[in-house]
Each structure stands twice: as C-alpha cells, then as structure tokens.
C-alpha positions in Angstrom: 68.6 54.6 129.6 65.1 54.1 130.7 64.5 57.2 132.9 63.0 60.5 131.6 65.5 63.2 131.1 66.0 65.4 134.2 67.1 68.5 132.4 66.1 70.1 129.1 67.6 68.3 126.2 68.9 69.6 122.9 66.0 68.7 120.7 66.2 69.2 116.9 63.0 68.4 115.0 63.4 68.8 111.3 60.8 70.9 109.6 59.1 69.0 106.8 56.4 70.0 104.4 55.1 73.5 104.1 55.6 75.5 107.3 55.8 79.3 107.8 59.3 80.6 107.5 59.2 82.2 110.9 58.7 78.8 112.6 62.0 77.3 111.4 65.7 78.2 112.0 68.4 78.6 109.4 69.2 74.9 109.5 65.6 74.0 108.7 64.5 72.8 112.2 61.4 73.8 114.0 61.8 76.7 116.4 60.6 75.4 119.8 60.0 77.6 122.8 62.0 77.1 126.0 58.7 76.0 127.6 58.0 73.4 124.9 61.6 72.1 125.1 61.3 71.7 128.8 57.9 70.0 128.6 59.2 67.6 125.9 62.4 66.9 127.9 60.3 66.0 131.0 58.7 63.1 129.1 61.7 62.2 127.0 63.7 59.0 127.4 67.2 59.0 125.7 68.1 55.7 124.1 71.4 54.6 122.6 70.8 51.9 120.0 73.5 49.9 118.2 73.6 49.4 114.5 71.4 46.7 113.1 69.3 46.6 116.2 65.4 46.5 115.9 63.6 49.4 117.5 60.0 48.6 116.7 58.2 45.8 114.9 55.4 46.1 112.4 52.1 45.2 114.0 53.2 45.6 117.6 51.3 47.9 119.9 52.5 51.4 119.2 53.5 52.7 122.6 56.1 55.3 121.6 57.1 57.9 119.1 60.8 58.4 118.5 63.0 61.3 117.5 66.5 60.8 116.0 69.3 62.9 117.4 72.0 61.1 115.5 72.3 58.1 113.2 70.0 56.6 110.5 66.9 54.4 110.9 65.5 52.3 108.1 61.7 51.6 108.0 60.5 48.5 106.3 57.1 46.9 105.6 56.3 43.2 105.4 54.1 42.7 102.3 51.3 40.2 102.1 53.4 38.0 99.8 56.2 37.7 102.4 58.6 40.2 100.7 60.1 43.0 102.7 60.1 46.5 101.3 62.2 49.3 102.7 59.8 52.3 102.7 62.0 55.1 104.1 65.3 56.0 105.6 65.0 58.4 108.6 67.7 60.9 109.4 68.6 63.2 112.4 65.7 65.4 113.3 63.1 63.0 111.9 60.3 61.5 114.0 59.3 57.9 113.4 56.8 55.4 114.8 53.6 56.2 112.9 50.7 54.0 113.9 47.4 52.8 112.5 44.7 51.7 114.9 47.4 51.9 117.7 49.7 49.4 115.9 53.0 50.3 114.2 52.7 50.5 110.4 56.3 49.6 109.8 59.2 47.9 111.4 62.2 50.2 112.2 65.8 49.1 112.6 69.0 51.1 113.4 71.1 51.2 110.2 73.9 52.9 112.2 74.6 53.5 115.8 71.7 55.8 116.9 71.0 58.3 119.6 67.3 58.4 119.9 64.7 60.1 122.1 61.6 58.1 123.0 58.2 59.7 123.9 55.3 57.6 125.2 52.1 58.3 123.3 49.9 58.8 126.4 52.4 61.4 127.7 52.5 63.2 124.3 48.7 63.3 124.1 48.6 64.8 127.6 51.2 67.4 126.6 49.2 68.3 123.4 46.4 69.5 125.7 48.7 72.1 127.3 50.9 72.8 124.2 48.4 72.8 121.2 51.0 74.3 118.9 53.2 71.2 119.4 50.4 69.0 118.2 50.4 70.9 115.0 54.1 70.4 114.6 53.7 66.7 115.1 50.8 66.6 112.6 53.0 68.4 110.0 55.6 65.7 110.5 53.0 62.9 110.1 51.8 64.5 106.8 55.4 64.8 105.7 55.9 61.1 106.2 52.9 60.4 104.0 54.4 62.6 101.3 57.7 60.8 101.7 55.9 57.5 101.1 54.3 59.0 98.0 57.6 60.1 96.6 59.1 56.7 97.3 56.2 55.1 95.5 56.9 57.3 92.5 60.6 56.5 92.6 60.2 52.8 92.6 57.6 52.8 89.8 60.2 54.0 87.3 60.6 51.2 84.8 64.3 51.9 84.4 66.4 51.0 87.4 69.0 53.6 86.4 66.4 56.3 87.0 65.5 54.8 90.4 69.1 54.7 91.4 69.7 58.3 90.2 66.6 59.5 92.2 67.9 57.7 95.3 71.4 59.3 95.0 69.8 62.7 94.5 67.6 62.1 97.6 70.7 61.2 99.7 72.6 64.3 98.5 70.0 66.4 100.3 71.2 65.0 103.7 74.2 66.8 105.1 75.0 63.8 107.3 76.2 61.9 104.2 76.9 64.4 101.4 79.8 66.8 101.3 78.8 69.8 99.1 82.4 71.0 98.8 83.7 67.8 97.3 80.5 66.4 95.8 81.2 63.1 97.6 78.3 61.0 98.9 78.9 58.5 101.7 76.7 55.4 101.1 75.5 54.5 104.6 73.3 51.8 103.2 74.7 48.7 101.7 73.6 47.4 98.3 71.1 45.0 99.8 69.3 47.9 101.6 69.4 50.0 98.4 67.9 47.2 96.4 65.1 46.7 99.0 64.4 50.4 98.9 64.3 50.6 95.1 62.3 47.4 94.7 65.0 45.6 92.6 67.8 43.2 93.0 71.3 43.6 94.4 72.7 42.5 91.0 70.7 45.3 89.2 71.9 47.9 91.7 75.5 46.8 91.0 75.0 46.9 87.2 73.4 50.4 87.4 76.2 51.7 89.5 78.6 50.6 86.8 76.4 52.1 84.1 76.2 55.4 85.8 79.9 55.4 86.3 80.5 54.7 82.6 78.3 57.7 81.8 80.4 59.9 84.2 77.4 60.6 86.3 79.1 59.1 89.3 82.7 58.4 90.2 83.5 55.7 92.7 86.0 56.9 95.3 85.8 53.6 97.2 83.2 50.9 98.1 81.2 53.3 100.2 81.9 56.8 98.7 80.9 58.1 95.3 81.3 61.6 93.7 78.1 62.8 92.1 77.4 64.8 89.0 74.1 66.1 90.4 73.1 68.1 87.3 73.7 65.1 85.1 71.7 62.8 87.5 68.8 65.3 87.6 68.9 65.5 83.7 68.7 61.7 83.6 65.4 61.7 85.5 63.8 64.0 82.9 64.6 61.8 79.9 
C-alpha cells in the first residue's frame, strides 16, 4: 500500500526505557489517546514486506520512520573494513529508522514477513507541533535504541562466545513472539548466520557453543529451530 490509512489503525508502540507507570498498559505498550491515534493514522502508510526484503539502506536519505505491527526486522551496519555487523533485532511495537544528519544510520531488512507502518518525517515533525506529548514518546524510543546498542556492545565484548550466546538466548526469551513461558521453548527466528553476525563471531563458533550449552543441560534442542531453555542456568553462566 502507498496511501495513508483512511481510518484509525490499531497502533501498538512498545514502551522502552524508564516511563511513568500510568503511561503504559498491562502489555507494556504506550497508552495513546484516541486523538493521537487518529492523528498518527492520518499520516500512516501500511506496508506488507516479505521476508528477506530490504526496507532501508544505510546512508540513504532518511525519509521515513517505521513501526512494526508484526514480524521481525534486523538492523545491520556496514563497518569501515567492509564487514557487516547486525546491531539489533526489532520486534512488534518497535520503531526503527533512526537517522544522523538526515541519513539512515543502519540498513534494515525484513527477517520474516512483516506488517509495517510508515510515517514520513516531515509529517511527523508537523504532528509533533500539535501533539507535543507524542514527541516525548518518540524521544524515549530513540533513547531506548541507544541503550539497546550499548547492551549489544557489552554482549559482544564478552571474550567467551558461550556467554555471548547465553546472553542472546536470554534476550530472545523476553520476546513473547518467540518464547513460550509455559513450555520454556524458544523459537529461533534467526538462522545461525544472523546469530553469528549479531554476536560478532563465526557460524562455526555458534554451532559449537550450541552443542556445548546442550552438553551442560542449559538448552535442549527440540528441532533445528526450537530449543528449550534453562533460564536460571543461562543467567548463572553470565555471572561466572
């Protein structure tokens, strides 16, 4: 689709960082007024994006901000030495498309089929003038992305790949889209190539560490894409 939404949409923006308790609902999403939802819907363009499709490219003019309604986006950064580093995975309720000097900081690709909402930056800036509280919400999201980058940096600086992998699995377990709290089973949406690029290691190292964690009974492979987690054990590993 390329036309703005004609009627108010169901918009879920995940609260990130430190926000007052009365501004989020029981699911952890920002509470938006009916007026704000209507104003956002008026400038929103729904997009259906197929898996493995590029959404934005690093260094291109940053024309839009995106909200994920369903699916997972991977954000990656091209380093000066030519290597590509996955810097974040974005989930439903996340905003992405951060810019520096009006250029996209990272590339973003659909890891799965995605239902996105696209907002033009000029339209958002105009809306902020009439909805100043909304600007604060978007600022909180931007700061949260910076904190996410800091956490990712700490994760990949662990000398032991086993700790990096444990930290990654714990991070994924916090996403209801891929973790079943009843069974303790995590669905690995990312393949091992993506996991390796996120953890700044090799596919071979990821495969070895999956085997090592399984030997220690910290994970149990159900099949190629599903593992049962011993979360207390994984968290204990990070402290050693």
